[in-house]
N, C-alpha and C positions, 0 to 999 in steps of 0.2 A: 254497517257501523260507520259513523261519521268521525273523521279525524280532521281537525282544522289545519289549514296550510302552515300556520305558525306554531304548530304543536312543539316541534323540537326546540325552538328558540323562545317559547313562551316562558314568562317569569316563573310559573309554577314548576315547569320542567327543569329550568336551570336551578331553581331552589332545591329541588330534590337531588339533582346531581351534586350540588355543593354539600348538602347534608350527608350524603353517602360517601363523599370523597375522603381521602386520607392524605395527611401531610400537605394540605393546601392544594391538592390536585383533585378536581371534580371527577366524579364517576360518570363518564360519557355513555355508559350503558343504561343510565336512568330512563331515557325514553323507551327503551326496549322492555324494561320491567313493566312500565305502565301499559304498553300495547299488549303484553301478554295477559295482564289482568283484564283489559277490555275484551280481548279475544275470548277469554273464559266466560265473560258476561254474555257475549253473543252466542256462544256455544250452548250455554245453559238457559238462555232466554230470560235472564233476570239480572237485576243489579243488587240483589240482597242474598246473603249467604249466612245460614245458621251455623253456629259453632265452628266458624273458620278461625283457627288459632293463628298466632304469629308464625309458627313453624310451617303451617300449611301455606300461608300467604307467601312466605319466603321461597318454599319449594316450587310453588306454582309460577312465580315470577323469575325463578332461577337466580336469586341473589346469592353471592358467595360469602357474605359476611354474617353477622349475628342476626337472628330473627327479630329480637327486640329492637335493635338499631334500625332495621328495615321498616318495621311497622311504625315506629315513632316518626321516622322521616316521612313516610306516606301520609301519616296523620297531620304532621306539621305543614306539609305542602298541600294539604286538602285534596288529595286524590281519593282518600277513603274516610269513612266516618264509623264510629263505634256506638252502638246502642246495646250495652250489655254484651251478650254473646253474638249479637247480630252485626255482621260487617256489611256496610252499605258503600257502594262505589259512588262517589260524590258526583251528582248531576249527570250521570251516564244515561239515566232514563229520560231526562229532559232533552239532552242533545240527540237522542235516538228515538224520539216519540213515534216516528213513522214505523220503525221496526216493531215497537210494542203494539201499535194499532194493527199491524198485519198479523202479528202472533195472536192477538185477541180474536180477530176475525177468523183466523184459521181454526181456532178452537170451536167456533160456531158453524164451521162448514164453509167458510169463505165470506165474500162480500155479501151483505144483506140483499135479498131479492125482493122485488115488488110482488104484492099479492094481487090476484085478479079481483076486480070489483065484484061485489055481490049484486046480482041482477036477477031477473026472472027467467034467465036461461037464454034469452035472445038479445040481451043488452038494453032492456027497457026498464029503467028505474032501479032503485036500491031495494030489493026484496030478497027473499031467501033464495039460495042457489048461487051458482057461479056463472060468470059470463063465458060464452063459447067463442067469442070473437078475439079481439086484440087484447093482450095482457097489459096490465098497468105498467107505467114507467118505473124506473128504479126509485127508491126512496129519496126524498129531497136531501137527506143527510149525505148521500153519496154523490150528489150532483153539484155540490158547491153552494147549496142554499140551506142555511140552518132552519130548524123547525120554527114556524111562526113568522118567518121573514116576510115583511109586507110587500117587497118588490118582486116576489116570485112571479114569473109570467103566467098568465092564465093557461097557456097551452101546456105548461108543466103541471099545474094543479089539476087539470082535467084528464090527466093520464097520458100526456104526450101527444094527443091528437093534433094534427097540423091542418090548418084550413086549406092549404094548397098541396095537392098530391105531388109527389116527386116522380119525375120521369127517369127511368133507367135506360131508355133506349135512344137517347139523343145522339144523332150522328154529328159529325163535325160540321156539316152544312147547316144543321139546325142552330149551331152555336154562332155561325157567321151573322145571320140575321140582317137587319137593316132594310130601309125602304128602297134602296137602289137595286133594281132588278139585275144589274150587271154583277153584283156581288152575291146575291142569293135571294131566297124567298123572303117576303115581308114578314115582320114580326106580328102583324095584325092578322087575326083570323083564328080559326080553330081547326079541328080535324078536317082533312080533305083539301087543305090549302096546298097547291102544287108549287114546287120550287121552280125557279126561273133563272134566266141569265146564265152566269158562269156555273151555277150549280147543275142546271140541266145539261150543259155541255160536259161537265165532269161525269155525270151519270151515263151519258151516251158513250163516253170514252172508256169508262170502267167496264162497260159491257163487253169490250174487246180485250180486257185484261190490262189496260193502260193504268198505271199507278198515278193518280192525280186527285185533287180536291177542288172545291169551289172557290178557294182563296188563291189559287194559282194565278200569278200576274198574266200569264199568256192567255188563260181562259177568260180572265176579266177583260182583256183587250179585245179578244174575239167577240165577246158578248156586247161590248160597246159598239163594235162595228156592225152588229146586227146578224152575226153568224148564228144559225139555228141548230138545234140538236140533230135535225135531219142532215144538215151539211156535215156535222161532226161524224155522224154514223157513216155517211158515204165516204168521207176521208179515211176513217178507220178501216172500212172494208177495202178501200184501194191500197192502204198500207199493208194489210194482211195479204192481199193478192201479190203485192210486190215483194214482200219479205218471205212469203211462203207460210203454209199452214203450220201452226205450232211454234213459229219463231216470234219471240217477243219484240215489241217496238215501243219507243218512247213517245211521250206527248209532243216533244219537239219535232219529231219526225212527222207526226200527223199535222201539226201546225204548219210545217213547211209545205205540205201538200195543199192545205187550204189557201195559203198565201200565193202559191203558184197558180191555183185556179183563179184567184182574184186578179192576178196580173194578166192572165190569158183572156179574160173577158171583162168588159166594163161593168157588167151587172149580171148576176145569176138570179134571175127572178124566181126560179123554182125554189131556191133556198133562202132568198131574202138578203143576199150579201150586198153590201154597198160598194160603189165604184172606188177605185184607189184614191187616196187622198192627194190633192194637188199641192205640190211643194211651193215654197215662197218664190223661187226663181221662175217656175212655170206661170205663176199668177202675175208676176211683173211683166213677163214676156207677152202674155195674153193682153194685159192692159195696154202695153205699147202698141200692139197690133190694132186694138180697137181705136186708139187715139189717131193713128195714121189713117185708118179707114174713114174716121169721122172728118179729118182734115181734108182728105181727097174729095169727100162728098160735098163739103162746103165750097171748095175751090171750083168744082164742077158746077155748083149752083150759081156762083158769081158769074161764071163764063156765060151762062144762059140768061143773065140779067135778073136772077132771083136771089137777092141777098138773104143770108140766114137771119133768123129772128133775133139772134144774140151773138155777141162776139165770143170767141173761144180762144183760150190759151193752151197750147200744147205743152204738156209737162211730162217728158219721157224720162224714165228712170233707167239706169244701166242694169243690164241683166247680170 
């Protein structure tokens, strides 16, 4: 049952309260009288009552005054209408159309269901018999499209068949996608396309019970450095050996092992790891050393009478 937010202060409700009041004092129970009538409508699933007298109306709404006074006030405030012996609750059906629709559907066994298309038994053409495959979609009336509506999509008219099959087994790595192999497998391709980059690292780690996925920033960084699944597998095995069998360990613990290995060796050719990155300070220091060595070579060349082919300016930067 729908009750508008302004029902208590609506002009009709206030009018009823004034009509039922005494000595210029409004009857503030008026909203409750109307709500009792509406509740009776919902209970009986109708807005029309045969042979409901003024006395019955008064008793149902629990009004304390005269029955004729109450009925006249309800009529004047337009909460009810009379057609002979028939009492009609004004506009209650209109405001509660959804309720009436549900009641009507309930009488017919619920929401209308789609019928299977008539085919030859295997889904080929409209002939006698019924299809053994997919059932028809729900009727258009129940899907928001009125009958004969020109804009109904073709996939609705043909029984709900969709051109693209839906996958129910997509993993999180499948949803990452992208052409950057550091983040995951490429979107291009079909069955048999292998994941790569961070996704492969996550698969290798999960084989040891490490909770992670291909979008983890640490795995993305390792993939960009060239760390392979074999290195990840070896690091996880080392972590299990250090922690003990059956003791869980985190991804951060494994990443720490890989970084330690990278620091101990300039290059692990067996796993394809890249050498440590050179910092800005180290690069400036190396550039200064190269400049000094070049200056010494030119001075030595002049001492032996062989002038350099071009002049050179030494520009050293502070470390």
